[in-house]
Each structure stands twice: as C-alpha cells, then as structure tokens.
N, C-alpha and C positions, 0 to 999 in steps of 0.2 A: 332374597334367602329364603329357604326354606325345607322343612323336611320332605322327603321325596320317598314312600310310601307316606302321603297322607293318612292314617290311619289309626283306628281304637282296636284295643286289642277288648276283647270281653269275654272270655272265653272264664269262668272263674274255676273250672274244674283242672286245666293245663297250666304248666309252668311256661311262659315266655321268655325269650331273648330280644331285645331290641341291642342292631349292634349300631354305630355309628360311624359313618364313612365319613372323611371329610374330602371333598377336592381342593383345588387351589385355592389359595387367600388365605387369610389367618381365620381361624374359629375357636369356640369355645361353646362346648353343652355343657351348663350346668342343672343341679336339681332344684323343683321347688318349694315353695316352704309346704307344701303339699295341698295347694286349692288354686283355684283361678281365680281367688279376689286377691291377691297379689303375685301373679304369673313370675315376676322380674323380679322377686325374691328369693335367694339363694338358702336353701334346707341347711347346707354345711353337709348335705349327703354326695353324692355321684358328681364329679367334677371332672372334665377331660383335662383341665387345666389350656394355655392355649396354645392352640397349636398354627406354627405357619409350613403351608405345604406350597413348594417351590410351581410356577406356570408350567402347564403341561405333563404335570405329574398328578397320580392319588399319596392322600398321607396318608396314615394310621387308623387303624379302627380299633372302636371303644366300645365293649361289650357291657350291658348293663341286663342280668339276670329279672326277669319279674317272677315274684314265687309266690308272695302273700295277698295278691287278689287283692291291693289297694289302688286306688286312683294314684299314681304318680305322674308328675309333668316335669319337663325339661324345659328351658330355654336357652333361646342362642346370644351368647351376654360379650360380645365384641361390637365394640361401636364409637365414633369419636364422642358422641354424646349419647346420655339417656335416650333426648329426646329423637336421636337417628339409631341408635341401636337396635338390631335383630329385636330381639324380643317385645321392645316399645311400640316397633312396625307389624309385631306377630307371629314371631316367629315361634310361637311354643307346641307342643307338641306333651 
C-alpha cells in the first residue's frame, strides 16, 4: 500500500487540497501528531474512518484542505497488528 503520487506540497503562498481516493480493500487515513518523530500516532484531526471498498470498484473520496502552511502528515491505519500495519511499513504522507 502506498500513496500515489508521492509528493510534497511546498508552495507556502497557495492553499492546496489533498484528495484521498480509495481503491478496493479496507482503508483508513489519519492525520499524525504533527511530526515524523511519531508518524503512527494520531492527532485527533483528519480521519477518514474505516472504509471498505468492494473488489472491482472505487471507493469514496476524502478531501483535506491545506491552507495554514504548516507541515501536515497522514498515515494509513489499517492492519492486522502494529507490526504489519501500513504505517509501520512506511505508508506515511
């Protein structure tokens, strides 16, 4: 699992919108605590909730507006255990 495209929004003069589109499977994207020191720790901010998408279909879109020009990180939060969750395997944006 990964984020596509893998990119950094670095234009501090323009508001940006991040759109998460889920493909088949079970997904959840959560905003981190605000640093990459603890990338798998939720902040209590943006959270898509658990989304189950049927095989062969596309799931819902979730939009997050970035307009405060501060670093914002997200992680994938679904897995059988912490050791095998996408976040601990590197799914951090």
